[in-house]
TIDREN-698211 format. One line per 10 residues: number of its first residue (from 1); their letters; for each residue x, y, z of N, C-alpha, C. Coordinates in steps of 0.02 Angstrom, whole numbers, plus 50000, padded with zeros to 5 digits. Example, Ala and Ser with C-alpha at 12.3 -4.5 7.8 and 13.67 -1.06 7.14 Angstrom:
// residues 2
1> AS> 50660 49716 50390 50615 49775 50390 50660 49835 50390; 50642 49888 50354 50684 49947 50357 50645 50002 50394
This chain:
// residues 429
1> XXXXXXXXXX> 50463 53020 51617 50482 52954 51590 50505 52958 51517; 50477 53006 51480 50498 53013 51411 50572 53028 51408; 50595 53074 51451 50665 53093 51452 50709 53033 51467; 50687 52992 51515 50726 52932 51534 50730 52883 51475; 50675 52874 51440 50674 52829 51382 50721 52853 51327; 50717 52917 51310 50757 52945 51256 50831 52948 51275; 50845 52968 51338 50915 52970 51361 50946 52901 51361; 50907 52852 51385 50931 52783 51385 50946 52759 51315; 50903 52776 51267 50912 52757 51197 50977 52788 51169; 50986 52853 51179 51044 52889 51152 51109 52864 51185
11> XXXXXXXXXX> 51108 52854 51251 51167 52832 51286 51189 52762 51262; 51141 52717 51256 51156 52650 51233 51184 52650 51162; 51155 52691 51118 51182 52698 51051 51253 52726 51054; 51263 52776 51098 51328 52808 51103 51383 52762 51126; 51367 52713 51167 51418 52666 51192 51426 52606 51146; 51391 52607 51089 51399 52554 51040 51353 52495 51046; 51300 52501 51085 51253 52445 51093 51214 52435 51028; 51197 52374 51010 51155 52362 50951 51089 52401 50956; 51063 52421 50900 51002 52461 50899 50944 52424 50933; 50942 52358 50927 50889 52319 50960 50893 52328 51036
21> XXXXXXXXXX> 50954 52325 51063 50963 52334 51135 50947 52406 51155; 50968 52454 51113 50956 52525 51128 50882 52542 51132; 50841 52507 51092 50769 52518 51095 50735 52473 51146; 50756 52410 51148 50721 52362 51190 50733 52369 51264; 50795 52385 51285 50811 52388 51356 50775 52446 51392; 50777 52508 51366 50739 52561 51399 50664 52545 51402; 50637 52514 51348 50566 52496 51348 50551 52445 51403; 50597 52396 51411 50587 52344 51463 50587 52376 51533; 50635 52421 51546 50637 52454 51611 50575 52497 51621; 50550 52528 51568 50489 52569 51573 50429 52527 51595
31> XXXXXXXXXX> 50421 52470 51560 50363 52427 51576 50368 52398 51647; 50430 52383 51669 50439 52358 51737 50423 52413 51788; 50449 52475 51774 50439 52531 51819 50367 52551 51825; 50328 52545 51772 50258 52566 51772 50211 52509 51792; 50239 52451 51805 50198 52394 51826 50153 52366 51772; 50174 52373 51709 50134 52348 51653 50131 52271 51656; 50073 52244 51643 50063 52172 51647 50099 52137 51589; 50118 52075 51600 50152 52036 51549 50108 52026 51487; 50043 52020 51497 49998 52010 51440 49999 52071 51394; 50003 52131 51423 50006 52192 51382 50070 52194 51340
41> XXXXXXXXXX> 50126 52173 51371 50190 52172 51336 50189 52122 51279; 50165 52061 51293 50164 52010 51241 50116 52029 51185; 50061 52063 51201 50015 52085 51149 50048 52139 51105; 50092 52180 51136 50129 52229 51098 50175 52194 51048; 50208 52138 51070 50249 52098 51024 50206 52072 50966; 50148 52046 50984 50103 52017 50934 50082 52070 50882; 50065 52130 50906 50045 52183 50861 50101 52203 50814; 50162 52202 50838 50220 52221 50798 50233 52173 50741; 50216 52109 50750 50234 52057 50703 50177 52033 50659; 50115 52043 50683 50057 52015 50648 50039 52057 50587
51> XXXXXXXXXX> 50067 52038 50530 50051 52074 50468 50067 52029 50409; 50019 52023 50364 50028 51984 50303 50082 52016 50258; 50094 52081 50270 50143 52116 50229 50214 52088 50238; 50228 52056 50295 50295 52029 50306 50313 51975 50256; 50262 51941 50228 50275 51892 50175 50305 51926 50114; 50280 51986 50098 50306 52023 50041 50379 52044 50053; 50394 52065 50115 50463 52083 50132 50509 52024 50120; 50490 51965 50144 50532 51906 50137 50541 51887 50063; 50488 51889 50025 50491 51869 49955 50532 51918 49912; 50523 51983 49924 50562 52032 49887 50636 52028 49905
61> XXXXXXXXXX> 50651 52015 49969 50720 52005 49989 50751 51945 49954; 50713 51890 49951 50737 51830 49917 50748 51844 49843; 50702 51880 49812 50709 51897 49742 50774 51936 49730; 50786 51987 49772 50846 52028 49765 50910 51987 49774; 50909 51942 49822 50968 51899 49834 50980 51852 49775; 50927 51827 49745 50934 51783 49687 50961 51821 49627; 50939 51882 49617 50964 51924 49562 51039 51932 49567; 51063 51948 49628 51134 51957 49638 51172 51891 49631; 51146 51838 49661 51181 51774 49663 51189 51744 49593; 51139 51754 49550 51142 51724 49483 51170 51771 49430
71> XXXXXXXXXX> 51194 51830 49451 51228 51875 49406 51185 51909 49353; 51121 51919 49368 51076 51948 49317 51089 52022 49306; 51110 52059 49357 51125 52130 49348 51182 52140 49298; 51230 52095 49299 51286 52100 49252 51262 52096 49180; 51212 52056 49166 51185 52049 49098 51154 52115 49074; 51114 52146 49118 51085 52211 49100 51138 52263 49090; 51189 52261 49132 51243 52310 49128 51281 52304 49063; 51297 52242 49043 51335 52232 48981 51296 52256 48921; 51230 52244 48920 51189 52268 48864 51187 52344 48862; 51175 52375 48920 51172 52448 48923 51238 52480 48902
81> XXXXXXXXXX> 51293 52449 48922 51359 52475 48904 51370 52470 48829; 51351 52415 48799 51360 52406 48727 51319 52455 48686; 51256 52465 48706 51212 52511 48671 51237 52583 48675; 51265 52601 48733 51286 52670 48745 51357 52684 48726; 51396 52633 48709 51467 52642 48695 51479 52694 48641; 51529 52736 48654 51545 52788 48606 51513 52855 48621; 51463 52855 48665 51430 52917 48686 51461 52940 48751; 51492 52998 48750 51527 53024 48808 51480 53030 48868; 51502 53004 48925 51462 53008 48986 51410 52954 48993; 51416 52901 48952 51365 52849 48954 51361 52814 49022
91> XXXXXXXXXX> 51419 52805 49055 51419 52766 49116 51382 52800 49173; 51385 52867 49177 51348 52902 49230 51273 52896 49220; 51251 52895 49158 51180 52888 49143 51157 52816 49158; 51201 52768 49142 51185 52698 49158 51176 52689 49233; 51218 52723 49272 51213 52718 49345 51144 52737 49370; 51116 52792 49343 51050 52815 49364 50997 52765 49344; 51000 52742 49281 50947 52699 49254 50948 52630 49288; 51007 52598 49293 51010 52531 49321 50994 52531 49396; 51012 52584 49431 50993 52587 49502 50918 52594 49509; 50885 52629 49463 50813 52634 49464 50782 52565 49457
101> XXXXXXXXXX> 50811 52524 49413 50784 52458 49399 50799 52408 49454; 50861 52408 49480 50884 52354 49522 50891 52370 49597; 50902 52434 49613 50917 52449 49683 50860 52431 49730; 50798 52439 49707 50741 52421 49749 50738 52347 49765; 50765 52305 49720 50766 52234 49732 50812 52214 49789; 50861 52256 49804 50910 52240 49855 50885 52256 49925; 50835 52300 49929 50805 52314 49994 50830 52376 50029; 50888 52401 50011 50915 52460 50044 50970 52491 50002; 50981 52556 50013 51033 52591 49976 51101 52559 49986; 51117 52540 50048 51182 52511 50064 51194 52447 50024
111> XXXXXXXXXX> 51142 52405 50019 51148 52344 49980 51160 52359 49907; 51125 52409 49881 51133 52429 49811 51204 52455 49799; 51228 52496 49846 51296 52523 49839 51348 52468 49839; 51341 52420 49885 51390 52366 49889 51384 52318 49830; 51323 52309 49804 51313 52263 49749 51331 52292 49681; 51300 52349 49664 51312 52381 49600 51372 52429 49601; 51390 52452 49661 51442 52503 49667 51508 52487 49632; 51540 52431 49648 51605 52417 49616 51601 52415 49540; 51547 52385 49514 51538 52381 49442 51532 52450 49411; 51492 52493 49443 51481 52561 49417 51544 52603 49421
121> XXXXXXXXXX> 51578 52600 49477 51639 52640 49486 51692 52620 49436; 51703 52555 49426 51753 52532 49379 51736 52554 49308; 51673 52551 49290 51652 52571 49223 51663 52646 49213; 51644 52687 49262 51652 52759 49256 51725 52779 49257; 51765 52743 49297 51837 52755 49298 51867 52739 49229; 51845 52684 49199 51869 52666 49133 51852 52717 49079; 51797 52752 49089 51778 52803 49040 51816 52868 49050; 51851 52875 49107 51889 52936 49119 51865 52978 49177; 51811 52957 49210 51785 52994 49268 51831 52988 49329; 51831 53039 49369 51862 53037 49435 51828 52984 49477
131> XXXXXXXXXX> 51865 52941 49512 51836 52887 49551 51794 52912 49609; 51813 52969 49637 51773 52999 49690 51704 53019 49665; 51702 53049 49605 51638 53068 49575 51598 53005 49557; 51631 52955 49531 51597 52893 49513 51564 52862 49575; 51600 52862 49631 51573 52835 49693 51514 52876 49717; 51520 52942 49715 51466 52986 49736 51405 52978 49693; 51415 52970 49627 51359 52961 49581 51322 52895 49596; 51361 52844 49613 51331 52780 49630 51288 52786 49693; 51313 52823 49742 51276 52834 49805 51210 52871 49790; 51215 52925 49753 51155 52965 49738 51103 52924 49701
141> XXXXXXXXXX> 51126 52885 49652 51080 52844 49613 51047 52790 49656; 51083 52765 49706 51057 52711 49747 50999 52733 49792; 50990 52799 49801 50934 52823 49842 50868 52812 49807; 50870 52801 49741 50808 52794 49703 50775 52726 49717; 50815 52673 49716 50788 52605 49719 50740 52592 49776; 50758 52609 49838 50712 52595 49894 50648 52635 49893; 50641 52683 49848 50578 52720 49840 50535 52689 49785; 50569 52665 49733 50535 52637 49674 50516 52564 49686; 50456 52543 49666 50437 52473 49677 50477 52425 49632; 50494 52365 49659 50474 52339 49725 50519 52368 49780
151> XXXXXXXXXX> 50487 52398 49829 50524 52433 49883 50511 52399 49950; 50562 52370 49979 50555 52338 50044 50539 52388 50099; 50573 52447 50101 50555 52496 50152 50482 52518 50150; 50453 52524 50090 50383 52545 50085 50336 52488 50107; 50355 52426 50096 50315 52370 50122 50319 52369 50198; 50379 52380 50224 50388 52383 50297 50347 52440 50327; 50348 52497 50292 50308 52554 50314 50233 52537 50315; 50210 52501 50264 50140 52481 50261 50121 52438 50321; 50168 52396 50343 50156 52355 50402 50147 52399 50464; 50191 52448 50471 50189 52493 50529 50126 52536 50528
161> XXXXXXXXXX> 50109 52561 50469 50052 52608 50462 49985 52573 50455; 49986 52506 50450 49924 52467 50440 49884 52490 50379; 49920 52497 50324 49888 52516 50261 49904 52462 50209; 49871 52466 50151 49882 52418 50098 49954 52421 50073; 49988 52364 50072 50056 52362 50046 50058 52376 49971; 50006 52357 49935 50003 52372 49864 50001 52447 49852; 49958 52481 49891 49954 52554 49885 50021 52586 49904; 50051 52560 49957 50115 52588 49979 50169 52581 49925; 50172 52523 49894 50221 52512 49840 50208 52558 49781; 50145 52564 49761 50128 52606 49703 50141 52680 49718
171> XXXXXXXXXX> 50137 52699 49781 50148 52770 49798 50219 52793 49783; 50266 52746 49779 50335 52765 49766 50353 52770 49692; 50308 52749 49648 50324 52745 49577 50338 52814 49546; 50291 52859 49552 50300 52926 49523 50356 52964 49557; 50360 52967 49625 50417 53000 49657 50484 52970 49637; 50488 52904 49627 50550 52873 49604 50570 52898 49536; 50521 52906 49491 50535 52932 49424 50558 53005 49429; 50525 53044 49472 50544 53114 49482 50616 53119 49507; 50634 53078 49556 50701 53078 49583 50753 53059 49530; 50738 53007 49492 50783 52986 49438 50790 53041 49385
181> XXXXXXXXXX> 50733 53074 49370 50734 53128 49321 50778 53186 49342; 50773 53205 49406 50814 53259 49433 50889 53242 49429; 50906 53180 49447 50975 53158 49444 51000 53155 49371; 50957 53131 49326 50976 53124 49256 50990 53193 49225; 50947 53241 49239 50958 53309 49213 51022 53338 49241; 51035 53328 49306 51096 53352 49336 51158 53322 49302; 51155 53257 49289 51211 53223 49256 51222 53252 49186; 51169 53264 49149 51174 53291 49082 51213 53356 49079; 51203 53398 49129 51232 53465 49128 51299 53470 49165; 51316 53421 49205 51376 53429 49247 51430 53375 49236
191> XXXXXXXXXX> 51414 53319 49205 51460 53263 49203 51526 53280 49168; 51525 53328 49121 51586 53344 49084 51640 53373 49128; 51621 53399 49187 51670 53429 49232 51708 53379 49274; 51694 53314 49266 51723 53265 49311 51767 53213 49277; 51786 53226 49215 51835 53183 49183 51905 53205 49204; 51945 53160 49229 52013 53179 49250 52068 53138 49219; 52050 53092 49174 52102 53054 49138 52072 53026 49074; 52116 53005 49030 52094 52977 48966 52059 52909 48977; 52011 52894 48934 51978 52828 48941 52028 52771 48937; 52015 52721 48978 52057 52661 48979 52035 52614 48923
201> XXXXXXXXXX> 52080 52594 48878 52061 52548 48825 52033 52483 48852; 51978 52463 48822 51945 52402 48845 51935 52355 48786; 51938 52290 48799 51925 52243 48745 51853 52249 48721; 51843 52242 48657 51776 52245 48630 51734 52186 48652; 51670 52199 48658 51623 52146 48677 51622 52093 48622; 51631 52030 48642 51634 51976 48593 51565 51956 48568; 51513 51968 48607 51446 51948 48587 51410 52005 48552; 51365 51988 48507 51328 52038 48469 51279 52075 48514; 51259 52134 48491 51210 52173 48529 51145 52136 48537; 51123 52101 48485 51060 52064 48489 51065 52007 48540
211> XXXXXXXXXX> 51123 51974 48543 51132 51921 48593 51132 51949 48663; 51165 52006 48673 51165 52038 48738 51095 52061 48758; 51057 52084 48708 50988 52105 48723 50946 52046 48745; 50952 51990 48710 50914 51930 48728 50933 51906 48798; 50996 51912 48816 51018 51893 48883 50990 51939 48937; 50988 52004 48921 50968 52054 48971 50892 52063 48975; 50857 52048 48920 50786 52063 48917 50745 52031 48974; 50755 51968 48991 50715 51938 49044 50721 51974 49112; 50781 51993 49132 50789 52026 49197 50763 52098 49194; 50770 52132 49137 50744 52200 49131 50668 52199 49127
221> XXXXXXXXXX> 50640 52142 49107 50567 52135 49105 50537 52125 49175; 50577 52100 49221 50552 52082 49288 50517 52140 49323; 50548 52200 49329 50513 52255 49362 50447 52274 49328; 50446 52267 49261 50385 52282 49224 50329 52233 49242; 50347 52169 49245 50297 52118 49264 50272 52129 49335; 50317 52147 49380 50298 52161 49449 50248 52218 49452; 50263 52272 49415 50219 52330 49414 50150 52313 49385; 50150 52274 49330 50087 52256 49298 50043 52215 49344; 50073 52166 49378 50034 52125 49424 50004 52166 49481; 50043 52216 49504 50016 52258 49558 49963 52306 49531
231> XXXXXXXXXX> 49976 52336 49472 49928 52383 49444 49861 52349 49427; 49864 52288 49404 49804 52252 49384 49773 52212 49441; 49807 52209 49498 49780 52171 49554 49780 52097 49543; 49825 52072 49501 49828 52000 49486 49850 51961 49548; 49902 51986 49582 49928 51954 49642 49934 52006 49698; 49934 51982 49759 49951 52024 49816 50027 52036 49814; 50053 52087 49850 50126 52097 49850 50165 52036 49872; 50140 51999 49922 50175 51938 49943 50177 51886 49888; 50121 51876 49854 50118 51829 49798 50161 51853 49740; 50161 51918 49728 50203 51947 49675 50277 51933 49689
241> XXXXXXXXXX> 50297 51943 49752 50366 51930 49771 50385 51857 49763; 50339 51812 49781 50352 51740 49774 50358 51721 49700; 50314 51747 49658 50319 51733 49586 50383 51762 49557; 50403 51822 49581 50465 51852 49557 50526 51810 49577; 50525 51782 49637 50579 51739 49659 50584 51677 49615; 50526 51646 49600 50525 51588 49555 50550 51607 49485; 50532 51667 49463 50554 51692 49399 50631 51697 49397; 50661 51722 49451 50734 51727 49455 50767 51659 49454; 50737 51610 49486 50763 51541 49484 50760 51515 49413; 50704 51528 49379 50697 51507 49309 50750 51539 49265
251> XXXXXXXXXX> 50764 51603 49276 50816 51637 49238 50885 51607 49251; 50897 51589 49315 50960 51557 49331 50968 51491 49295; 50914 51452 49289 50916 51389 49252 50926 51402 49178; 50890 51453 49151 50894 51470 49081 50965 51491 49062; 50996 51532 49103 51064 51558 49089 51119 51514 49116; 51100 51456 49144 51148 51407 49170 51192 51435 49225; 51164 51480 49264 51200 51506 49322 51171 51480 49388; 51117 51442 49382 51085 51415 49442 51128 51361 49473; 51137 51366 49538 51167 51313 49578 51129 51307 49643; 51128 51247 49671 51095 51238 49735 51131 51277 49791
261> XXXXXXXXXX> 51197 51284 49784 51234 51324 49832 51212 51397 49828; 51204 51424 49767 51181 51492 49758 51111 51502 49786; 51067 51453 49774 50999 51456 49801 51000 51456 49877; 51041 51411 49906 51045 51409 49979 51074 51474 50007; 51126 51502 49975 51154 51566 49997 51101 51621 49997; 51059 51622 49945 51006 51672 49940 50954 51662 49995; 50934 51600 50006 50884 51584 50058 50912 51602 50127; 50974 51582 50140 51005 51595 50205 51012 51671 50217; 51033 51708 50166 51039 51780 50172 50970 51812 50186; 50919 51785 50154 50851 51810 50165 50828 51795 50236
271> XXXXXXXXXX> 50842 51736 50261 50823 51717 50329 50857 51764 50379; 50921 51778 50369 50956 51822 50415 50928 51893 50413; 50913 51918 50353 50885 51985 50346 50816 51990 50378; 50774 51939 50364 50706 51939 50393 50708 51934 50469; 50754 51893 50494 50760 51886 50567 50778 51953 50599; 50824 51988 50567 50844 52054 50592 50785 52103 50592; 50747 52102 50537 50689 52146 50532 50637 52130 50585; 50623 52065 50596 50574 52044 50646 50595 52065 50716; 50659 52056 50732 50683 52077 50797 50678 52153 50805; 50694 52189 50751 50688 52262 50752 50616 52283 50763
281> XXXXXXXXXX> 50569 52248 50730 50499 52265 50737 50476 52255 50809; 50498 52202 50841 50479 52189 50911 50508 52243 50957; 50575 52255 50950 50608 52304 50993 50581 52374 50979; 50574 52392 50915 50549 52458 50898 50476 52466 50917; 50437 52413 50909 50367 52417 50927 50356 52428 51001; 50395 52394 51043 50389 52404 51115 50414 52472 51136; 50468 52495 51104 50495 52561 51121 50445 52617 51103; 50419 52614 51043 50370 52665 51022 50305 52659 51061; 50287 52598 51082 50229 52588 51125 50237 52627 51190; 50298 52621 51219 50312 52658 51280 50308 52733 51269
291> XXXXXXXXXX> 50335 52757 51213 50332 52828 51197 50260 52851 51186; 50220 52809 51155 50150 52826 51143 50112 52830 51209; 50126 52782 51254 50093 52783 51320 50109 52846 51359; 50169 52873 51346 50189 52936 51378 50168 52998 51337; 50128 52985 51283 50099 53038 51242 50153 53083 51210; 50205 53052 51184 50258 53091 51152 50233 53132 51093; 50191 53105 51047 50167 53147 50992 50131 53210 51016; 50090 53204 51069 50055 53262 51096 50104 53314 51122; 50157 53291 51155 50207 53337 51181 50246 53372 51125; 50259 53334 51072 50293 53364 51014 50250 53418 50983
301> XXXXXXXXXX> 50185 53403 50975 50140 53453 50946 50134 53515 50990; 50137 53506 51056 50137 53563 51101 50199 53605 51092; 50257 53572 51083 50319 53607 51072 50319 53646 51006; 50287 53616 50956 50284 53650 50891 50240 53712 50893; 50192 53713 50938 50151 53773 50949 50118 53799 50886; 50134 53862 50870 50103 53895 50813 50119 53863 50746; 50175 53825 50743 50193 53792 50680 50140 53743 50657; 50101 53715 50705 50048 53668 50687 49994 53700 50644; 49990 53766 50643 49943 53800 50600 49968 53804 50528; 50031 53785 50517 50061 53785 50451 50087 53715 50436
311> XXXXXXXXXX> 50044 53671 50411 50063 53600 50404 50127 53588 50366; 50140 53626 50313 50200 53613 50273 50263 53635 50309; 50258 53681 50357 50315 53698 50399 50332 53637 50443; 50280 53604 50468 50290 53544 50508 50325 53490 50466; 50305 53483 50402 50338 53435 50359 50412 53451 50349; 50428 53515 50344 50499 53535 50338 50538 53514 50401; 50508 53524 50459 50541 53504 50521 50550 53429 50523; 50499 53392 50502 50503 53319 50500 50558 53296 50452; 50562 53329 50394 50615 53314 50346 50684 53320 50378; 50694 53375 50413 50758 53388 50445 50775 53334 50496
321> XXXXXXXXXX> 50727 53317 50538 50737 53265 50589 50753 53198 50557; 50717 53180 50504 50727 53117 50470 50796 53113 50437; 50818 53168 50407 50885 53169 50376 50939 53156 50429; 50931 53187 50487 50978 53176 50542 50977 53103 50564; 50917 53075 50572 50911 53005 50591 50943 52959 50540; 50932 52974 50475 50961 52934 50422 51037 52935 50421; 51067 52989 50446 51139 52993 50450 51168 52946 50502; 51132 52936 50556 51159 52899 50613 51133 52828 50620; 51076 52813 50588 51044 52749 50599 51034 52711 50534; 51033 52645 50539 51014 52603 50483 50942 52618 50465
331> XXXXXXXXXX> 50925 52618 50401 50861 52644 50377 50800 52607 50406; 50803 52539 50409 50746 52502 50436 50735 52519 50510; 50789 52525 50548 50783 52543 50619 50751 52612 50627; 50775 52660 50588 50748 52728 50592 50675 52729 50571; 50658 52691 50520 50589 52688 50496 50542 52661 50551; 50563 52605 50581 50522 52574 50633 50513 52619 50694; 50565 52657 50710 50563 52702 50768 50522 52764 50754; 50532 52795 50696 50503 52861 50683 50433 52859 50655; 50417 52809 50613 50354 52810 50576 50292 52815 50621; 50286 52775 50675 50225 52780 50716 50214 52850 50745
341> XXXXXXXXXX> 50268 52882 50767 50263 52948 50797 50244 53000 50745; 50279 52998 50687 50266 53045 50634 50195 53037 50607; 50172 52975 50601 50104 52963 50575 50051 52994 50620; 50061 52989 50685 50011 53017 50730 50007 53093 50723; 50064 53124 50713 50065 53197 50704 50034 53217 50637; 50056 53184 50583 50033 53203 50516 49960 53184 50504; 49936 53132 50536 49865 53115 50530 49821 53170 50557; 49843 53201 50612 49805 53257 50641 49806 53318 50595; 49858 53323 50554 49863 53379 50507 49828 53364 50441; 49803 53303 50433 49764 53286 50373 49804 53260 50314
351> XXXXXXXXXX> 49867 53240 50325 49908 53214 50271 49895 53140 50259; 49896 53121 50196 49885 53051 50178 49945 53008 50199; 49934 52951 50232 49990 52908 50252 50034 52886 50194; 50005 52879 50134 50044 52860 50076 50098 52912 50060; 50078 52975 50062 50125 53030 50050 50178 53032 50104; 50159 53022 50166 50206 53024 50222 50257 52967 50217; 50233 52908 50196 50278 52851 50189 50333 52863 50139; 50316 52889 50081 50366 52904 50030 50415 52957 50055; 50389 53007 50088 50431 53060 50115 50480 53033 50167; 50456 52990 50211 50500 52961 50263 50555 52920 50231
361> XXXXXXXXXX> 50537 52875 50185 50587 52831 50154 50638 52872 50114; 50615 52921 50076 50662 52962 50037 50710 52999 50081; 50686 53028 50136 50729 53063 50182 50782 53017 50212; 50761 52958 50233 50808 52911 50264 50861 52887 50214; 50841 52878 50151 50889 52857 50100 50940 52912 50086; 50917 52974 50083 50963 53031 50074 51008 53038 50135; 50979 53028 50195 51019 53032 50256 51076 52982 50257; 51065 52923 50227 51117 52871 50225 51179 52893 50185; 51169 52942 50142 51226 52966 50101 51247 53037 50119; 51227 53060 50178 51242 53128 50199 51303 53129 50245
371> XXXXXXXXXX> 51356 53167 50226 51414 53172 50270 51398 53212 50333; 51435 53202 50387 51496 53161 50389 51485 53089 50410; 51422 53069 50426 51412 53003 50456 51373 52955 50411; 51350 52977 50353 51309 52934 50310 51342 52867 50295; 51308 52812 50311 51338 52746 50306 51356 52727 50234; 51316 52751 50185 51330 52735 50115 51397 52761 50092; 51418 52819 50119 51481 52849 50099 51539 52801 50114; 51539 52774 50174 51594 52732 50195 51588 52661 50165; 51527 52640 50149 51517 52576 50116 51546 52577 50046; 51529 52629 50007 51555 52632 49938 51629 52647 49937
381> XXXXXXXXXX> 51654 52686 49985 51725 52699 49989 51764 52635 50000; 51735 52590 50041 51769 52527 50055 51768 52480 49994; 51709 52470 49964 51704 52421 49910 51736 52447 49845; 51737 52513 49835 51766 52541 49774 51839 52562 49784; 51865 52555 49846 51935 52572 49861 51950 52645 49843; 51908 52690 49870 51914 52762 49858 51917 52796 49927; 51961 52845 49937 51962 52881 50001 51894 52912 50016; 51870 52905 50078 51805 52931 50096 51801 53007 50088; 51858 53041 50098 51859 53114 50089 51842 53134 50018; 51867 53095 49970 51852 53109 49900 51778 53097 49885
391> XXXXXXXXXX> 51750 53045 49914 51678 53031 49904 51636 53088 49933; 51653 53110 49993 51615 53164 50026 51618 53227 49985; 51677 53244 49960 51686 53306 49920 51643 53305 49857; 51635 53247 49827 51598 53242 49765 51523 53231 49775; 51504 53205 49834 51433 53190 49844 51394 53253 49864; 51427 53302 49894 51392 53362 49919 51353 53398 49863; 51383 53411 49803 51343 53445 49750 51282 53406 49728; 51283 53340 49736 51227 53299 49714 51165 53307 49759; 51173 53342 49815 51115 53356 49856 51070 53409 49825; 51094 53444 49774 51051 53491 49739 50994 53454 49704
401> XXXXXXXXXX> 51008 53405 49658 50952 53369 49628 50913 53328 49678; 50947 53297 49727 50912 53258 49778 50867 53302 49820; 50892 53361 49839 50852 53408 49878 50792 53434 49840; 50802 53449 49775 50747 53472 49734 50693 53419 49731; 50713 53356 49719 50665 53301 49716 50628 53293 49782; 50665 53298 49837 50635 53290 49903 50583 53345 49916; 50598 53407 49898 50551 53461 49908 50490 53454 49863; 50500 53432 49802 50444 53421 49756 50397 53367 49785; 50426 53312 49808 50386 53258 49837 50351 53281 49901; 50386 53318 49943 50358 53341 50007 50299 53388 49997
411> XXXXXXXXXX> 50306 53435 49951 50255 53487 49942 50204 53471 49887; 50210 53413 49857 50161 53392 49806 50136 53322 49825; 50092 53317 49874 50067 53252 49897 50037 53209 49842; 50008 53241 49791 49975 53204 49738 50023 53158 49700; 50088 53175 49699 50137 53132 49665 50137 53062 49696; 50125 53058 49761 50126 52994 49796 50057 52961 49799; 50005 53000 49799 49938 52973 49812 49897 52961 49750; 49911 52996 49695 49868 52992 49637 49866 52922 49607; 49924 52893 49593 49926 52828 49559 49893 52772 49600; 49912 52761 49663 49878 52707 49701 49803 52717 49708
421> XXXXXXXXX> 49781 52779 49717 49709 52792 49723 49674 52780 49656; 49706 52799 49601 49678 52787 49534 49672 52712 49520; 49725 52676 49534 49726 52603 49521 49672 52568 49562; 49667 52586 49625 49618 52553 49668 49547 52571 49649; 49535 52634 49628 49467 52654 49610 49448 52628 49541; 49497 52616 49497 49483 52596 49428 49482 52520 49420; 49533 52486 49447 49542 52415 49435 49523 52370 49493; 49528 52397 49554 49518 52354 49613 49457 52374 49654; 49415 52416 49626 49356 52439 49663 49307 52381 49674
């Protein structure tokens, strides 16, 4: 039955069926074929959806949509550009830093690429960078956001793993800094090789640096406030997301960019995203339930054989599988499908679920930008009007810093587990 489930899933994906259908239809046929009672199926639906963590997903999505709708990222960008102006290579460094701050608010690498991508590419092009390199740099930097809090994938993972969403969010903080650090060092040593034309003259900023700082300070303060509330246990992640959304509305009113149309667009976009996630959770939950009933994790461990005696070899294999999945599947779908199976295997090996969650999310984000099928490549190529071949050629070298960061995170579990365990034992005990 396992073979039938997996073949059905792959065939349906291959013929272009939506991921929900590809997961849900084989699961439905499995339950019918095995004579599973309707109550068991409905309870599986209930288990997939019953989690307070989903409130945090909705609120963080709303916050990210409000940030984009009210133009707050543009304020931070203008300030960073003004401060860095005159320093060669400033735009590539801005790409790393601003993606660290804002990409997590968007919920996914693809959203970050589509939102920040055009702005970053145009700025780097204006400084003299090759547009293909600028696009590739934007893609690489966008992998940071979904790992760094506030991270929607990590909240979603907490729902699947039945762990504290606060712990899950905090687990991505140090790995996110490590990933940004690796990218930043790479940029420092290599960016000079990617200038292919003279800088394009640009009009000087009409506003003073202090005025730009005052405009940018509130939005740059937002991630700090989010982290403080989580570190101190002031609010739950759901409450933190709700307060952050209200904060963004207040900023919109303060900067006179608030409109009821913009608010409605943000709410409607959040509703659509949440609906998609909920449907994915139901379809993915039933599909993985079927795989679990057929004892797929046990069969995988049997296939691994002697490798199970070397836990970190197993992690390398999992990394490889996740990277492949990230190339072909949308990240939330891949997370919902893979996490329950991987958790069962890694729990038997004694790995902390917090460490595994960060590793899964980081792999899937890198997979999204991995040629030849990585979705981020074609997303940035479209919005930045750059040939995808040029993006692919320039993104490949960036797997060196991304790969180094991934290996450091994989083989150093304490990077993911130390901070959440420290916070909970010190402040929330």
